[in-house]
C-alpha angles and dihedrals in degrees: 000000000000126000093256103058149345123248131233108282097018116143114229122198090351096285112049116083115199113237106168145350110248103184141339127208145147091283095053144281129292122210136187112231139168119244098223091199099050096029094228138112121262138175124238121204111204127197112186116228133184093213140359102212128243104276095080095161093053090051092051091050094051091043089056093048096049093041086058091066105110133173133172090245100051134067114267112250115216099182139001124187140089134304128180093342094313129111111224148168125207113209142157118293110240122209129191136070122314122232085251091061091047092047089051087065095050113059096182098040135271124297102286096240090052093046092051092048091053090046091052091054092048089048091052095051092043092051091052091047091050090050088057091050096255124136115194096206095186106061113161138134090263089066096053116084132195108200116207113244117167116238092000128113117262109277123199121211122196112218134188092044087121089078089055091051095054093043090054092047093052098041096252097118117124094031124122119212113256090226098051126153112205113243130201090258102049120120121238092254091048090049088051095051093246128141112276138207141170094311088064090062089049091056091046089049090049089056090051095047089048088056094044090060100034105028095238132071117247098269098031092142095051118103114246091244089057097046093097093058092043094052092046103040116010121088109240118241123257114264091209091055087063095040114032095190090071116105119240087242093062091043089053091048092051090047091051091049088052095053113139095226114064092219090060095056120092118249112257091245088060090050089052092053093050090049091047097052108036104070116225093335092225133120096222139010105283129215122229115264 
């Protein structure tokens, strides 16, 4: 096993057998594995590291405490620690479409009530994560799952928080990868290669909320190579200008979340309170797109 990835058939933490690599990105690699004790499938998020430091006992205690953070809208983490020079988190394997896949079917955004309900759920789990000192750092529609459950309300699951857990445990939180390609959901400080904290998640959340109600992220027309400049310096467009049925209140909330300066953005707990107390935040009953 090398420090970058595990191989098919490798045994991790003595009980998880690697079956497939699901995806790889700047934030790490996610594998599908079999839990040999529970006879079920799990996912393993891996963050390569050159060293783990000397205080292994402290790291293990902190990993156990942070992996104990659970929320109805996040994947359940079974284990967080180190293995063969890699930092990893073992968590449940979520099936079902992603918010990206759903948005791809709605060119002009979701029905407003549906969009607001998904945003409320995301705000709730992010607020809980921030209260535990965790910053996701990679929020995007691809990391939000909507497991299919017959005759049950739509339930959002936030994935890839395992990377944030092991970064926090090992003192890596707040760093931006050296080889980082700016995405359409990066905060200005993330696009600029600066240290990041909870306000960065709020900005990314604002980009997602913008897309949920309009069908496109704020800088959809900007070329990828120009995204860093757009996030850092260009004013975001008004969501209400693209969807007239939005209320001014929702438009103002999104604009506040997309503020260039981190200190000017609302805390995600405040976003959650606004979303929880303002109805559908639309000026009229919308039709599905």
